[in-house]
N, C-alpha and C positions, 0 to 999 in steps of 0.2 A: 614459585609464584602462586599467590593465593588461589586464583581462578583455576589453575591447573590442578592444584591440590583438591579444590572442591570438585572438579570434574572427575578426578581419580576416585574420590570417595563415592561419588554418585554413579559413576559409569560401570557397566558390566556389559557383556555382549547382549544379554537378554534385555537389559534396560535400554541400551543404545537402540536396539531394534524397535522396541515398543514405543519409545519416546519420539521416534521418527516415523511411526506407523508402518514399519516394515514387517507386516504380519507374516509373510512367507518365511522370512529369515527367523523370526521369533518362534514360529511353529516348528521350524526345522532343527532347532537346537536340541541336542541329545546329550545326556538324558534331560527330559523336561524339568524345569525348576519345581521345587517343592514349596517354595514360599507362596503363601496364598495370594498376595497382591499381584504376583506375576501370573498365577493361574487365572485370576479374575480377568486380567488383560488378554490372556490367550483365549479364554472363553469368549470375550467380546470379538476377538479376531474371527473366530469360528462363526459366531452369530452374524457378523457382517457379511460372511460368505453364504449365509442362509443355512448353516449347519447348526440349527438350534438344539436339536436332540443331543448332539455331541457336546455342544456348549454347556448344557445343563450340568453335565458331570463335573465341569470345572468350577462350578459355583457351590458345590456341596461342602458341608462342614466349615462354614466361614468362621474365622476368628472373631471374637466379640467386637473388637475395635473396627473391623471392616464389614461387619454383617450388614449394616444399613445400605451400603453401596452394592454389595454382592446381591442383596435381595432385590434391588431394582433391576439389575441385569438378569437375574433369574426370572423375575416376573415378566420381563419383556420376552424372554425365550419361551416361557410357558404360554403366554398369549399367542405367540407366533405358531405354536404347536397345538393350538385349539384347546388347551387345558385351562379353561377360563375360571373355573372355581378355585383351582390351585393358585392361579395367577392372582385372583382377588385376595385370597388369604395372604399371599406373599407380599403384594404391593403395599398393603396396609402398614407393614413394618419397615418399609424402605425409606431411604433418605428423602427428606423433604425437598421440594423444588418443582418447577413447572413440568419437567419431564415425568415426574411421578404423577402429577395431576392429570396430564393428558392421557397417560397410559391407564390410569385409574378409570377415567371417563370411557375410554375405548372398551375396557373390560366390562364395565357396567352396561354399555350398549349391547355387547354380545350376550349378556345375561338378561337382556330385556328390562333392565332397571333404568328406564328411559328418563324418568323425572330426576332421579339422582344424577344421572349422567349429564343431563341438560344443565343442571345447577352448577356442576363442576366446570363444564365447558364455558358457560357464560361468565363465570368468575375469572377465567383465563383471558377474557377479552378486556384487558385493562385499558385505562385511558391512553397509555403509551402505544399499546399494540393496535388499537382501532384507528390510529391515524392513517390517512391516505399515504400509500407508498412505504409503509413500515417494512423494513427488512430485518428479520431476526438475525442476531449474532449467533456465533457457534455456541451451542448449549441452551439457547432460548428456543421458543416454539414459534411456528409459523401461524399467525392469526388466520391465514387462509385455510389452513388445515382444520382449525377449530371451527370455523364457519362451515367448512365442507361437512364435518361430522354433524353439526347441527342441522344442516340441510338434509343430509342422508337420514337422520333420525326422523325428521318430519315426513320425508318420502316413505320411509318404512311404515309409518303410521297412517299412510294414505292422505297426508296433508300437503299435497303438491303445491297449492296456492301459497302456503306458508313458506315453502322452500324456495320459491322463485326469487323473491327479493333478496334472500340471503346469498343465492348464487350470483345475482347481479352485483351485490356488494363486493364479492370476491373479484368479479370481473373489473369493477371500477376502482376498487381500493388496493388490490394486490396484483397488478398486471404482470409482474415478473415472477410470481409464484407459479410452480407447476400446477397448482390447483386452479389457476385462472383459466388455463386451457381446458382442464377437466370440467370446470363450471360451464364454459362456453359450449362444450360438446353435450353436456347434460341438458342445458337449456334448449339446444337444438333438438335433442331427442324428445323433450317434453312438448315441443311445438313452437317454441319461441324463435324469433328471427334475430340473430346476433352476428354482427352489429346491424341495426335497423335505422337508417337515416330517414326513412319515409314516414315515421310517426313522431309526434311530439315527445312521447315517452322514450322512444328509441334514441332520438337525438339528444335528449337529456343524459341518457346513459353514456353515449359517446363523448359528450362534453365532459362528463365526470372522469372518464378514463383519460381523456386528453389532459385534463387538469392534473391528474395524478402523475402521468408521464412527464409533464412539464416540471412538476415539483421535484421529480426524481432526476431531472435534467436529461431525460431521454427524448431529446427534441426530434430526432429523426423518426422514432417510433410514433411520437405524438403527431407529427406532420402527416403521417400516413392516414391517421384517422381524421385529421382536419380536412383532408381532401374529400372525405365522404360527406362532410357537412355542407349546408348551403353556403354560397360565397359570402365572405365577410364584407361588411359594409365598408370597412377601412382597408384600402390597399396597403397602407403602411403596416397594419397588423399582419396581413397575409405575407407581405414581403419579409417582415421580421421573423415570422414563423419559419419561412423557408431559410432565412439566414441562420437561425438557431439550429435548424436541422442540417446545416452545412451543405444545403443544396444551393450553391453559390450562383450557378447560371440562372436558376429560377428566381432567386432573390434579386439579381440584377434586373431581370425582365420585369419583375413586379415593381421594383423601385423606379425603373425607367417609365413605368406607366403613370406614376404620380406627377401631378402638375407642379408641386412644390416639395422641397425637402427640408427637414429640420437638421440641426447640427448632428444629431445622432444618426439620422438617415445617411447623411454624407459620409460620416465615419464608417458606417457599416458598408456602404457602397465601395468605399476605398479598400476595405479589407476583402470584400468579395471579389473585387477586380484583381487585387494582388494575388489572391488564392487561385484565380483562374489564369494568371500569367499576364494580365493586361496592366503592366506596371505604368505605362505612359498615361493611360486614362486615370489610374488610381492616384497618381501624383496630382493630376488636375483636380480631382474630387477633394483630396486632402487640402490642396491650396485654396479651393473654394470655401472649405470649412473655416480655416483660420483667418481668411480675409473677410468673409461675410459675417462670421460669428467669432471675433477675436477673443472674447471673454468666455466662450463656451467651455464647458468642463473638458471636452475632448480636443480643444483647439491646440493646446501645447503639444499633445501627442501627435496630432495630425501634422503639425509643423515639423516635428522630428521625423515622421514617417517619410517625408519627401526626400531628404538626403539618404535615409536608410534604404529606400527602394533602390537607389543607385548603388549604394554600398552592397546590398544583397546581390546585385547582379555582377559585382566585381568591377564596377566602373568607379574606381577609387578617385581618379583625377576629377571626375564630375562630382563625386560626393563631397570632396574636401571643401570647396567654396560654399556648398549648400549647408554643410554642418556649421560653418562659420556664420552664415546668415541666420540659421536657427538660433544660435547663441545670442545674437544681437536682438532677435525678437523676444526670446524667453530666457533671460539670464539665470532664472532659477533652475533651469535644466542643464546648467553648465557642466557639472562633473561627468555625467553620463555622456553628454555630447562630446566633450573633450576627449573622452576615452575612444569613442568611435572615430573621432578626427585623428587621434594619435595612431590608431590601428590602420586607418586609411593611408596615412603618411608612410607608415612602415611598409605596408603592402605595395605602396607606390614608389618605394625605395628613396623617399625623401627623409633620410635618417637625421640630418642636422635639424630640420624643422621639427621632427618628431621629438628629439631630445628637448628642444625649447618648450614644446607643449607639455611634455612629461614633467619638467621642472615646475611649470606653471600649475599643473594639476596637483602634484604632490605637495607643493608649498602652500597653495591656495585652498586646497580641500583635502587635508591630511586624513580626515575621518571618513572620507568617501569610500564606498565599496570599491571604487575603481583605482584608488591610489596604489594598492599593492600590485595591481595588474601593470600599472605604468612603471613602478619600480623594478619589477622583474624584467620588463622589456628594456629598461635602461641598462640593467646588468647584462642582458643578452647582447645588446648593441655594443656595449663596452667590450665584451669578450670578442665579438666579431671584428672590432676595430683594433684589437691587440692591447686593449687597456685592461687594468685589473678591476674586476667587478666585485671584489670581496666586500668592500665597505657598503656598497649598495645592497648586496645580498644580506649582510648582517643587519642593516637597517630594516629591511623587509621582515626578516625572521624575528627580530626583536619587537617591532611595532605591530605586526600582523601574523602572529604565530599560528593561528588556526584558519587563516584564509586559504581557500583552495589554491591560490597562486603560490603559497608557501611550499606546497608539495613539489612544484617544479623548481623552486629556488633551492630547496634542500638538495635536489639532484644536481642542479647546476653547481652548487657549492661542494658537491661530492661529500656530503655529510650524512651520518645516520644518527637517529635518536637512540640513546642507550635503553636497554631493557632493565626493568627494576629487579632488585634482588628477590629471590624466593623467600617466602615467609611461611610460618606454621599457622594453622587455623586455631584461633583461641578456643578454649573449652566452652561448652554451652553454659551460659549463666543460669543459675537456679530459677530465676523468675520466669524463664521461657522453657525450662526443661520439664514440659508437661506432655501428656499423652497426645494431644492434638499436634504438637510439633513433630513428633515421631510418626504419627499416622500420615501427616502431610508428606513427609519424606518418602514413605512407602508408596503413597499414591503417585507422587511425582516420579519416582523411579519406574513405576509401571505405566506411565503416560496418562494417568487420570488427572490432568492438570487443573481443571475447573474444580474438581472435588478437593484437590490439595489446597487450592486457594480458599475453599470453604472452611477447611480445618485451620488454616493459618489465621483466618479472621478471629478465631477464638484465642490465638496466641498474641495477636497484635496489642490488645489493651494491657497486657502484662509486660511488654517490652518498655522498660523505664530508663535503661542506661544506654550509653553510646554503643557499647559492645553488643548488647542484646538487640538493639535496633539494627545495627549493621549486619549481624548474623541473620536476623530475620529478613533483612533485605536480600541477602544471598539465597535464602530459602525461597523467597518470592521469585527470584530469577530462575531457580530450579523448577518452580511451579508454573512458570510461564507468564507471570504478571510483572513484566519489566517496568511498566509505568509505576506501579506501587513500590517496587524496589528502589527506583531512582528517587521517588518522592521521600521515602524513608531515609535514604542516605544523603540527600541533598544538603541538609544543615551541616554536615561534616565534610563536605567536598570543597575543593578549591579549583581554580582554573586549571585545566589539564596540564599546562606547561609548568605549573608550580609543583613543588615537592609535597604533595598532600599524603594523607594516610592511604596506603594501598588498599586496606580493607574498605575504606570509604570510596576511594576513586574508582575501584573496579566494580563497585555496586552502582555508581553513577554512570559508568560506561560499561554496561554488561556485555558479555560475550556468550549469548545463549547457544547451546549445542556445539560448544567449542571442539569437542573430540570429533564429532561428525564432520564439521567443516574443515578442520585441520587434515583429516584423513582424505577427504575429497580433493583438497588442494595440494596434497603432497606431490612435490616435483613440478608444480605449476609456477609460472612467473607472476601469478596473481597474488598480491599481498594477502596473507591469511586474515587480515583485519578488514579487508574490503567488504565482505558480506555484512558486517555490522554497520559500516558507514551507509551501505545501501538500505539496510533495515531502518536506520534512523531517518534517512531522507524519504523513504517510501511510505512508511507507516508510523513514524515516531515511536517505533518499538511496540506497536499495538497489533497483536496477532489476529484480531477479529474484524479489522476494517475492510471495507469494500469501496472501491472507487466508482464514479459514475460510469466509467467504461467497463466495469465489472472485474477489474483487477482485484485480487483477493489476498488477504493475509499479510504476514510479516514482511515479505519481500515483494508484495503486490504483483503476483503472477497472474497473467491472463489464463483462463481455463484451458484454452487450446495449447498454450505453452506447457502448462502443467501436464496435460494429457500426453504430449510428446515424450516427456521425461518419464512419466509414470509407466507408459507401455514398455519403455526400454528397461527400467529398473525393476518393475513388478509385473512381468508378463502374465503371471497366473492370477493376478488380482484385478477385479473390475475397477474402473475409475469413476470417481464421483468428484465433481468440481468443489464440493463443500469440504473435501479433505484438505483443501488449501488453507482452511482456517485452523488446521492442526499445526501448531507453531513449528515443531520439529520436522514434520513432513515438508512444510513450506520452505524452511531454511535449507533442507537438503536439496529440494528441486531447484530453488533459486540459485544455490551455489553451483549446481550442475549446469544451469543455464549460463552462468558466468564462464564456466570452463568451456562450454560449447562456443561461446563468442570468442574466447581466447584462441581456440583452434581455428575458427573461421578467419580471424584477422592476423594469424601468425605470420603470413607472408607479406603483409603490408609494409611498404618502405617507410617506416616511422621509427623515431628514436625510442619510443616505448609504447606498447599497445594499450596501456591501462586507460587513457582517455577514450580510446576507440571502444573498449569493452563497456565502459560506463555509458557512453553515448548510445551504443547499440542496445544496452539494456533498457534505456528510456525511449529512444527514438526509432529503434529497429535496425537490424544489421544492413538491410538494403539501403537505408538512408546513409549510413556510415560509408558504405562502399561507393555510393554516388558522390559524396563529398570528397572522398579520397581521389576519385577519378578526375576531379577538377584541377588537381595540381599538375603543373608542367615541369616541376623540379623534384629531385630526390637527392638525399633522404629528406624526410619531412620532420621537423621538430614536433614533439608531442604537444608542446604548448602552443605551437602555431595551429595545429589541428583544433585544439580546444577553443581557440578564438574564432576559427572559421566554421564551426558547427552551424549548419544552416537553419536549424530550428531554435528560436529564441529560448523556448522552454528547456530544450535539451542542453543548450549552451550553458544556461544558468545551473541546470541540474549537475552537469559534469563538475563545475566549480564547487557547488554545494557539497557533493559527495566527497570530493578531494579535501574539502575543509573538515568534514567529519572524520575522514581518514587520518588527517593530521591530529585531531583530538585524540583518537584512539592510539596513534603512534606515540604521543607524549605519555600516555598511560602505560602502554605495553612494549614500546620500542618499535623502531622501523625495520629492524632486521627480521627475516623469517628464519 
C-alpha cells in the first residue's frame, strides 16, 4: 500500500521519536545518529531542557543546505548562554522569519542597541498581530511578547511613562497571553491600580479587556470583569452577559427582572431554564415565544424544543403528539421532526407506526440527513421481527455510503470493505527533483515540519504534472501540512467509494504518523483509521488550530488531558501545553486518549464500544457513563446508544466521525 511504503521510507526509530517530540527516546538512542538533520533536532531537545551549552555542540559544522536552520538554533542557544556578540554574528546568517527577527531584537537589546531593536520589534507588530485577541499559531510570535520587550526597553531607559500604555495594551489586547499577567504585575509594581473601576481611565481599560474577551468568546472571563463595572442601564444586556457566561441562574434572575421580553429573550430564558433542569417552565417560555412571535427567527426552533424537552426526559408517549403538532405548525421542519418522532415511537415500542413514519420520511425526503437513520432502523426492526433486512441495508449503503449510519449498517450486514492492493512509489519526476525537495525530506524526518514546508514552497511552482503534484502532496503530508496536500491532490480524487487512483485518494485522505498510531493501537478493538476520522472532525486536519475552550492541535486535546498523558509517557520531560500544536505529539497523545477511553468503557454492556469512545472523546467519559446508566435493559445496541446520546452536539459528532471513518475505510479497507 502506498502510504505504508511512504511511511517505511520516511520512518526510522530516531525519526519516529523526533516527529512525535519524544525527546527522551531520541536522546537515548545509541549510538547517536551522525546525520546532521537528526543532530540538529537532538540539539533542540537539549535546548528545550535548558541544556544550551550541550546543545551548541550539536549545531557545529552544519552542512551547507541546512546551515541557515542550524544557525538560528545556534544563535538561540548562544543568546541563552549570554554570548550575545557571537549570537549577533550567528543570527544574521540564519533562516528568515519572525523567530529570527524577535531573537535578533532581543540580542540587540542585550547589546544596548536600543534604537535598532525597537525598529525590529515595531516591524513585528503587523496589522494582523495587533488585532485584539490575536493568538499566535505554532511557529509565529506572540505580539504580547513584542510589546513586553518594547515596554522593558522603555523602562531600562528610565522612560516609565512611555512603558505604561504599552503594558496596558498587553492587558487589554492579549488577555490570554502569559505576558498579560506579567504586565498586570509590573503595572502594580509601578504604582498603577489594575483593574481600577473607580476612575474613568481604569473603567475604559476594563471595558477594552471585556471587549477582547467577548471577541474571543471567553464570556465567563468577560463577565467577571463586567461585574466590576457600574451596573448596565439595560437589564437585557446584563442578562445576556450572564447567559453568554453560562451563569444560567443569574441569567434567569436578570431576565425575570425585566418587564417585557423580546423573542430572543424568551428563547434564551428557555435554554437557561432547561440547562438548570426546569423543563416545565422552559416549555412554557418556548410556547410563549412561538405563539407571541410566530414569525420570529427563533420561533420554529422554540416550537421544536417543546416536544424535544419531553423527548430528552425519556417521556416518549408525551413527546409523540407534540412532535406531530410541531410538524403541523412548521412543515419545513418535517424531516428532522419526523426522525425524532420515529425514534420516540421506537423507544415507546410502537414499531408498526414507526415503520409507517420511516417509509414516509425515506420516500418524501430521500436527501435528508435523517433518511439513512430511518433506513437503518427499518432494517434493525425487520431483523428483530424475523424478516430479511438485506435489501434495506443494500439501499442504505448504495445511497448513503459515507453517512455515519452506514458504519452500523455495514456491521449489521456483516460486511467488510476490501483493502486496496499494495503499489510501488513512482520515481521522483525531474521537475521536482531539486535540492529543496530533498532538504524538505530531511527536515520532515527530523521533526522540523514548518521549515520543511518552507522548502516545499520552492518546489511547488515546479510541479506541473499529475505525478509530480501527487508526490509533492505526499511530501506535504510528511511535512505536516495536510490541508495543502489535500488541495494539491483534490483535482485527481474521486468519491471515496469509487475506484480512484490510490496515489491521489491516499493524499486526499491522509494518514499522518501512521506508524506511531498503528503501534499504539496494536491489539486494540479501536479501528486504526479512527484517529484520522477524529482529526478530520476536530480540526479539519489543521495542526495549529485552537478552540474557544482552548482545545489544541490536530486532535483538539485540552491542555489538562495532554498533561495526563505527557506525565505518563514522558516523566523526565517538563510539559508545555503548546507542545499540543506539534502534530506528531498531538496525534500520539490523542490516540492514547482513545485507548484510555476504550479501557474505561470495556465492561459496558454494549454491542460495540466505538460509539461510546467517540462520544467520550467529545462529551467526556462521565457523561457517557451517565447515559449508559439510564438503560434498564442489556445488552444495548451500539446504534441505540448513538441515538440516545444526551448532548445534541455530541450525538451529531458521533455520527460525523463515523461518516469520516467510512470515507477512510473505502480508501484503506475496514479490516485491521
